[in-house]
N, CA, C and O of each residue as an XYZ file, in Angstrom:
496
protein
N     -20.989     -1.266     12.977
C     -21.190     -1.282     11.598
C     -21.086      0.197     11.140
O     -21.323      1.135     11.902
N     -20.733      0.335      9.901
C     -20.546      1.777      9.331
C     -21.375      1.911      7.914
O     -21.852      0.999      7.238
N     -21.396      3.117      7.712
C     -22.071      3.356      6.153
C     -21.221      3.246      5.032
O     -21.643      2.935      3.918
N     -19.866      3.525      5.323
C     -18.812      3.473      4.189
C     -17.377      3.570      4.873
O     -17.022      3.833      6.021
N     -16.687      3.246      3.685
C     -15.113      3.022      4.161
C     -14.592      4.167      3.235
O     -15.013      4.336      2.091
N     -13.550      5.006      3.888
C     -12.881      6.066      3.260
C     -11.407      5.342      3.156
O     -11.262      4.582      4.114
N     -10.584      5.350      2.517
C      -9.439      4.784      2.499
C      -8.426      5.757      1.533
O      -8.729      5.973      0.359
N      -7.285      6.280      2.100
C      -6.527      7.040      1.560
C      -5.128      6.320      1.361
O      -4.742      5.407      2.092
N      -4.461      6.798      0.361
C      -3.207      6.057      0.091
C      -2.012      7.396     -0.350
O      -2.130      8.119     -1.339
N      -1.110      7.451      0.470
C       0.096      8.562      0.280
C       1.203      7.598     -0.754
O       1.770      6.606     -0.295
N       1.352      7.952     -1.854
C       2.258      7.289     -2.411
C       3.836      7.920     -2.717
O       4.020      8.823     -3.533
N       4.549      7.507     -2.199
C       5.783      8.237     -2.394
C       6.916      7.371     -3.231
O       6.981      6.141     -3.238
N       7.872      8.358     -3.998
C       8.798      7.775     -4.533
C       8.359      7.065     -6.026
O       8.904      6.131     -6.614
N       7.254      7.809     -6.380
C       6.412      7.421     -7.850
C       7.438      7.751     -8.775
O       8.271      8.638     -8.594
N       7.349      6.947     -9.864
C       7.825      7.390    -11.249
C       7.294      8.297    -11.830
O       6.206      8.141    -12.383
N       8.014      9.562    -11.831
C       7.477     10.738    -12.333
C       6.516     10.827    -13.601
O       5.509     11.522    -13.736
N       7.163      9.841    -14.582
C       6.058      9.729    -15.961
C       4.624      9.074    -15.692
O       3.620      9.312    -16.363
N       4.699      8.193    -14.574
C       3.583      7.342    -14.302
C       2.442      8.289    -13.843
O       1.270      7.943    -13.994
N       2.742      9.377    -13.332
C       1.871     10.502    -12.794
C       1.749     11.923    -13.228
O       1.101     12.793    -12.645
N       2.587     12.084    -14.540
C       2.637     13.293    -14.950
C       1.357     13.663    -16.031
O       1.125     14.827    -16.358
N       0.734     12.748    -16.426
C      -0.277     13.039    -17.302
C      -1.399     12.266    -17.411
O      -1.305     11.047    -17.265
N      -2.719     12.926    -17.708
C      -3.852     12.276    -17.556
C      -4.138     10.816    -18.082
O      -4.737     10.016    -17.363
N      -3.713     10.490    -19.313
C      -3.778      9.185    -19.826
C      -3.450      8.043    -18.913
O      -4.231      7.120    -18.681
N      -2.206      8.164    -18.391
C      -1.828      7.141    -17.257
C      -2.479      7.109    -16.029
O      -2.952      6.082    -15.543
N      -2.518      8.375    -15.440
C      -3.158      8.410    -14.182
C      -4.680      8.101    -14.156
O      -5.162      7.609    -13.135
N      -5.466      8.373    -15.249
C      -6.694      7.952    -15.483
C      -7.014      6.356    -15.346
O      -7.907      5.824    -14.688
N      -5.949      5.718    -16.218
C      -5.873      4.376    -16.153
C      -5.362      3.665    -14.937
O      -5.421      2.446    -14.771
N      -4.928      4.414    -14.224
C      -4.600      3.661    -12.686
C      -6.145      3.825    -11.967
O      -6.494      2.845    -11.308
N      -6.901      4.733    -12.020
C      -8.273      4.842    -11.524
C      -9.148      3.856    -11.895
O      -9.894      3.242    -11.131
N      -9.020      3.677    -13.382
C     -10.032      2.622    -13.881
C      -9.355      1.186    -13.314
O     -10.195      0.308    -13.112
N      -8.042      0.844    -13.047
C      -7.822     -0.142    -13.060
C      -8.099     -0.642    -11.388
O      -8.179     -1.836    -11.102
N      -8.212      0.319    -10.484
C      -8.624      0.356     -9.048
C     -10.257     -0.043     -9.340
O     -10.745     -0.961     -8.680
N     -10.957      0.564    -10.193
C     -12.374      0.491     -9.675
C     -12.741     -0.657    -10.396
O     -13.693     -1.286     -9.936
N     -12.182     -1.098    -11.470
C     -12.267     -2.616    -12.164
C     -11.865     -3.877    -11.110
O     -12.468     -4.943    -10.989
N     -10.925     -3.524    -10.544
C     -10.265     -4.796     -9.308
C     -11.427     -4.605     -8.273
O     -11.858     -5.692     -7.890
N     -11.982     -3.641     -7.776
C     -12.912     -3.598     -6.570
C     -14.392     -3.925     -6.973
O     -15.328     -4.136     -6.202
N     -14.409     -3.923     -8.447
C     -15.841     -4.060     -9.114
C     -16.820     -2.663     -8.760
O     -18.038     -2.782     -8.631
N     -16.365     -1.802     -8.672
C     -16.880     -0.541     -8.345
C     -17.609      0.301     -9.771
O     -16.947      0.509    -10.788
N     -18.862      0.664     -9.643
C     -19.579      0.921    -10.881
C     -19.223      2.579    -11.212
O     -19.672      3.449    -10.465
N     -18.473      2.885    -12.262
C     -18.205      4.308    -12.710
C     -19.363      4.961    -13.242
O     -20.024      4.474    -14.160
N     -19.678      6.273    -12.577
C     -20.767      6.950    -13.365
C     -20.478      8.050    -14.212
O     -21.088      8.321    -15.247
N     -19.299      8.817    -13.615
C     -18.601      9.893    -14.795
C     -17.267     10.322    -14.052
O     -16.940     10.321    -12.865
N     -16.716     10.639    -15.064
C     -15.216     11.441    -14.576
C     -14.767     12.465    -14.934
O     -15.143     12.935    -16.008
N     -13.808     13.136    -14.130
C     -13.508     14.505    -14.576
C     -12.021     14.578    -14.348
O     -11.707     14.141    -13.241
N     -10.942     15.040    -15.138
C      -9.678     15.297    -14.872
C      -9.024     16.483    -15.542
O      -9.274     16.856    -16.688
N      -8.085     17.086    -14.639
C      -7.473     18.104    -15.135
C      -5.886     17.873    -15.223
O      -5.324     17.468    -14.205
N      -5.148     18.106    -16.363
C      -3.997     18.301    -16.803
C      -3.331     19.593    -16.275
O      -3.661     20.667    -16.778
N      -2.540     19.551    -15.423
C      -1.826     20.758    -15.260
C      -0.450     20.851    -15.857
O       0.208     19.825    -16.024
N       0.072     22.179    -16.227
C       1.007     22.459    -17.036
C       2.455     22.915    -16.069
O       2.493     23.814    -15.229
N       3.124     22.374    -16.313
C       3.673     21.433    -17.600
C       3.506     19.967    -16.828
O       3.741     19.105    -17.676
N       3.346     19.651    -16.172
C       3.023     18.135    -15.517
C       2.091     18.203    -14.412
O       1.824     19.330    -13.994
N       1.411     16.949    -13.725
C       0.588     16.903    -12.729
C      -0.941     16.912    -13.113
O      -1.379     17.513    -14.094
N      -1.722     16.161    -12.210
C      -3.116     15.607    -12.658
C      -3.834     15.704    -11.386
O      -3.308     15.431    -10.307
N      -5.169     16.138    -11.544
C      -6.247     15.979    -10.382
C      -7.180     15.215    -11.321
O      -7.365     15.343    -12.531
N      -7.762     14.313    -10.346
C      -8.919     13.624    -11.202
C      -9.707     12.952     -9.988
O      -9.254     12.702     -8.871
N     -10.844     12.745    -10.413
C     -12.082     12.173     -9.764
C     -13.164     11.392    -10.552
O     -13.437     11.843    -11.665
N     -13.686     10.508    -10.216
C     -14.522      9.640    -10.808
C     -15.556      9.311     -9.771
O     -15.244      8.680     -8.761
N     -16.968      9.789    -10.032
C     -18.010      9.574     -9.310
C     -18.390      8.153     -9.675
O     -18.490      7.681    -10.808
N     -18.584      7.559     -8.509
C     -19.090      6.167     -8.361
C     -20.552      5.788     -7.987
O     -21.155      6.571     -7.253
N     -21.035      4.922     -8.321
C     -22.498      4.576     -7.649
C     -22.283      4.397     -6.216
O     -23.215      4.688     -5.466
N     -21.072      3.915     -5.679
C     -20.853      3.332     -4.298
C     -20.255      4.734     -3.610
O     -20.168      4.794     -2.383
N     -19.881      5.762     -4.377
C     -19.285      7.129     -4.025
C     -18.477      7.595     -4.527
O     -18.971      8.149     -5.509
N     -16.857      7.851     -4.489
C     -15.862      8.397     -5.349
C     -14.559      7.659     -5.102
O     -14.201      6.964     -4.151
N     -13.902      8.036     -6.320
C     -12.487      7.837     -6.200
C     -11.726      8.849     -6.709
O     -12.204      9.279     -7.759
N     -10.710      9.398     -6.359
C      -9.802     10.644     -6.685
C      -8.349     10.376     -6.654
O      -7.850      9.360     -6.171
N      -7.731     11.310     -7.177
C      -6.127     11.315     -7.252
C      -5.599     12.691     -7.450
O      -6.201     13.469     -8.190
N      -4.611     13.002     -6.889
C      -3.810     14.184     -7.128
C      -2.445     14.064     -6.900
O      -1.992     13.835     -5.779
N      -1.664     14.225     -8.035
C      -0.353     14.050     -8.507
C       0.424     15.191     -8.303
O      -0.103     16.283     -8.514
N       1.814     15.121     -7.856
C       2.836     16.283     -8.014
C       3.865     15.205     -8.332
O       4.409     14.506     -7.478
N       4.118     15.128     -9.882
C       5.243     14.428    -10.140
C       6.659     15.183     -9.906
O       7.666     14.479     -9.831
N       6.764     16.503     -9.795
C       7.797     17.305     -9.266
C       8.451     16.836     -7.836
O       9.572     17.165     -7.449
N       7.467     15.949     -7.088
C       7.909     15.415     -5.749
C       7.751     13.825     -5.818
O       7.875     13.132     -4.808
N       7.539     13.426     -6.771
C       7.384     11.970     -6.905
C       6.179     11.385     -6.150
O       6.219     10.192     -5.850
N       5.087     12.145     -5.813
C       4.343     11.762     -4.854
C       2.799     12.024     -5.391
O       2.536     13.033     -6.045
N       1.750     10.981     -5.042
C       0.569     10.904     -5.411
C      -0.407     10.769     -4.251
O       0.053     10.192     -3.266
N      -1.595     11.166     -4.182
C      -2.617     11.072     -3.020
C      -3.942     10.574     -3.572
O      -4.644     11.324     -4.251
N      -4.359      9.123     -3.253
C      -5.385      8.478     -3.816
C      -6.307      8.364     -2.739
O      -5.995      8.099     -1.578
N      -7.611      8.603     -3.225
C      -8.669      8.409     -2.077
C      -9.855      7.337     -2.613
O     -10.174      7.462     -3.795
N     -10.402      6.491     -1.973
C     -11.570      5.738     -2.500
C     -12.342      5.871     -1.251
O     -11.890      5.554     -0.151
N     -13.582      6.377     -1.467
C     -14.810      6.346     -0.409
C     -16.096      5.536     -1.121
O     -16.628      5.838     -2.190
N     -16.474      4.345     -0.169
C     -17.136      3.368     -0.982
C     -18.209      2.963     -0.027
O     -17.626      2.467      0.937
N     -19.549      2.938      0.172
C     -20.518      2.381      0.913
C     -20.394      0.667      0.607
O     -20.939     -0.045      1.450
N     -19.803      0.077     -0.393
C     -19.421     -1.291     -0.510
C     -18.140     -1.485      0.031
O     -17.194     -0.721     -0.162
N     -18.114     -2.404      0.640
C     -16.871     -3.223      1.544
C     -15.639     -3.312      0.210
O     -15.986     -3.575     -0.942
N     -14.335     -3.075      0.555
C     -13.408     -3.411     -0.356
C     -12.129     -3.640      0.418
O     -11.914     -3.218      1.554
N     -11.369     -4.302     -0.269
C     -10.057     -4.681     -0.011
C      -8.748     -3.852     -0.402
O      -8.219     -3.901     -1.513
N      -8.279     -3.040      0.740
C      -7.440     -1.785      0.582
C      -6.308     -2.499      0.253
O      -5.640     -1.943     -0.619
N      -5.871     -3.535      0.656
C      -4.480     -4.023      0.147
C      -4.296     -4.323     -1.285
O      -3.204     -4.280     -1.851
N      -5.652     -4.692     -1.961
C      -5.479     -4.852     -3.427
C      -5.290     -3.358     -4.095
O      -4.679     -3.229     -5.156
N      -5.836     -2.292     -3.426
C      -5.299     -1.215     -4.036
C      -3.851     -0.675     -3.952
O      -3.230     -0.041     -4.805
N      -3.471     -1.069     -2.751
C      -1.808     -0.586     -2.638
C      -1.185     -1.510     -3.584
O      -0.169     -1.044     -4.100
N      -1.502     -2.668     -3.952
C      -0.673     -3.417     -4.867
C      -0.687     -2.789     -6.208
O       0.322     -2.718     -6.910
N      -2.108     -2.231     -6.629
C      -2.092     -1.655     -8.015
C      -1.179     -0.509     -7.858
O      -0.298     -0.289     -8.689
N      -1.395      0.357     -6.633
C      -0.685      1.569     -6.850
C       0.778      1.495     -6.703
O       1.500      2.418     -7.081
N       1.168      0.570     -6.238
C       2.645      0.193     -6.098
C       3.036     -0.109     -7.643
O       3.910      0.536     -8.223
N       2.349     -1.084     -8.208
C       2.757     -1.520     -9.431
C       2.468     -0.611    -10.571
O       3.347     -0.642    -11.432
N       1.506      0.163    -10.801
C       1.146      1.173    -11.737
C       2.048      2.401    -11.353
O       2.487      2.858    -12.409
N       2.469      3.064    -10.368
C       3.168      4.413    -10.254
C       4.550      3.991     -9.702
O       5.398      4.777     -9.279
N       4.647      2.817     -9.754
C       6.112      2.130     -9.644
C       6.802      2.941     -8.130
O       7.884      3.507     -7.976
N       5.777      2.729     -7.259
C       5.992      3.303     -5.785
C       6.538      2.170     -5.019
O       6.167      0.999     -5.106
N       7.526      2.683     -4.204
C       8.077      1.340     -3.362
C       7.632      2.079     -1.620
O       8.060      1.595     -0.573
N       6.973      2.954     -1.677
C       6.524      3.447     -0.462
C       5.028      3.889     -0.418
O       4.798      4.928     -1.037
N       4.085      3.358      0.130
C       2.741      3.354      0.157
C       2.106      3.387      1.393
O       1.938      2.257      1.852
N       1.618      4.465      2.220
C       1.080      4.239      3.192
C      -0.466      4.807      3.117
O      -0.811      5.873      2.607
N      -1.304      3.834      3.750
C      -2.637      3.628      3.716
C      -3.371      3.923      5.442
O      -3.020      3.465      6.530
N      -4.396      4.790      5.104
C      -5.333      5.148      6.060
C      -6.749      4.641      5.986
O      -7.399      5.040      5.020
N      -7.289      3.897      6.767
C      -8.642      3.634      6.646
C      -9.583      4.263      7.605
O      -9.312      4.074      8.791
N     -10.483      4.868      7.373
C     -11.560      5.581      8.102
C     -12.938      5.121      7.833
O     -13.491      5.219      6.738
N     -13.494      4.578      8.972
C     -14.831      4.171      8.908
C     -15.654      5.246      9.239
O     -15.555      5.825     10.321
N     -16.636      5.615      8.192
C     -17.446      6.705      8.071
C     -19.117      6.469      8.074
O     -19.832      5.811      7.318
N     -19.409      7.247      9.187
C     -21.047      7.127      9.218
C     -21.533      6.154     10.192
O     -22.284      5.279      9.760
N     -21.209      6.156     11.541
C     -21.551      5.164     12.281
C     -23.147      4.885     12.397
O     -23.944      5.779     12.679
N     -23.509      3.563     12.150
C     -25.044      3.212     11.858
C     -25.549      3.352     13.314
O     -26.705      3.704     13.551
N     -24.722      3.090     14.202
C     -25.578      3.251     15.795
C     -25.774      4.914     15.805
O     -26.902      5.371     15.991
N     -24.830      5.643     15.632
C     -25.032      7.169     15.742
C     -26.199      7.527     14.829
O     -26.954      8.445     15.152
N     -26.410      6.715     13.494
C     -27.572      7.230     12.617
C     -28.964      6.916     13.239
O     -29.936      7.671     13.221
N     -28.897      5.683     13.787
C     -30.210      5.138     14.690
C     -30.547      6.050     15.867
O     -31.705      6.326     16.183
N     -29.342      6.548     16.560
C     -29.727      7.444     17.672
C     -30.403      8.584     17.469
O     -31.358      8.936     18.161
N     -29.884      9.293     16.394
C     -30.056     10.461     15.910
C     -31.791     10.417     15.453
O     -32.644     11.245     15.773
N     -31.938      9.428     14.781
C     -33.190      9.117     14.070
C     -34.258      8.870     15.308
O     -35.429      9.224     15.170
N     -33.897      8.383     16.253
C     -34.763      8.287     17.510
C     -35.065      9.551     18.144
O     -36.141      9.874     18.648
N     -33.909     10.293     18.059
C     -34.258     11.722     18.925
C     -35.159     12.525     18.009
O     -35.842     13.399     18.543
N     -35.263     12.323     16.530
C     -36.119     13.156     15.723
C     -37.224     12.716     15.758
O     -38.073     13.478     15.297
N     -37.652     11.562     16.209
C     -39.079     11.216     16.361
C     -40.126     11.580     17.196
O     -41.240     11.079     17.043
């Protein structure tokens, strides 16, 4: 058992228009949080000139972020959540919204509950 799941997606061959500006990129993150039923707390996005976006949304469950490089047709997306979620759903949203035909997913299990319990025993 783990405290959270941290999944990352490397989206290649994205449509440059889909990842160049905040309005579209922010919409992708909202689509992901809506689909996964994650609760948004606050968000912040940075528009780079002439193109490119960095954005993060703080979630009750942790966070979601995106960094885009339209000049390379590439986007990096992360979701870290203490609530279990279906990474395949996120992959499908990324492919559809960013018009990417190559998305690589990495899933990390964060915070072993067994290790946490062992540390708590040592501290007592």
